[in-house]
N, C-alpha and C positions, 0 to 999 in steps of 0.2 A: 370650530376649527382651532381657535387659539387655545381652548381648554385642553384639547387633545395633545397639542404640542407641549404644553406645560406639564401635563401628566406624564407624557413620554420622556420628557427631559428629566423629571424626578426619578422615574423608574430606571433610566439609563445611568444616571448619576449614582444611584444606590447600588446598582449592579457593579459599576466600575469600582466604587469604594470597597465593596465587600469581596469582590472576586479578582480584581485585576491589580489593585494597589498592593505593593509589598510594604507592610508596616515594619518599622524597626523593632528589634527586640529591646527589652528593658536595659540590657547591658549596652547595646549600641546607643540607645537614647542617653544613658548616663555618660558614656564616653563623649558623645557629641556635645552634651551640655558642658562638660568640663573644658573641652576645646574652645567653645564659644566664650565661656567665662574667662579663661586665661587670655584669649585674644582681646576681649573687651577691656580687661585690666591693663594689658600692655598698651593698647591704643589710648586709654584714659591717662596713663602715665606720660606717654609721649605728648599728648595735647597739653597736659599740665606743665610739662617742662618747656614746651614752646611758649606757652602763656607767660611763664615766669621770665623767660629770656626776653621776650618782647617788652614786658613790663619794665624790666631793668634797663633795657636799651632806651626806651622812651623816657624813663625818669631821668637818665643821664643826659639825654638830648634836651629835655625841657629845662634842666638846670643851667644849660648854657645861655638861656635867654632870661 
């Protein structure tokens, strides 16, 4: 019984991946990759800037003591 369920699941998964999923074209994939790369770079720069600001603020704060 359990074996039939596993085999059926694999067959249905294969059918869905091959016939029902719309895969992106190479151009769409490249475009999406560029968007993700740019967004990642922007977020990294923002996090770096926040880190530098907090570091400077804390250094100034600790100099008071």
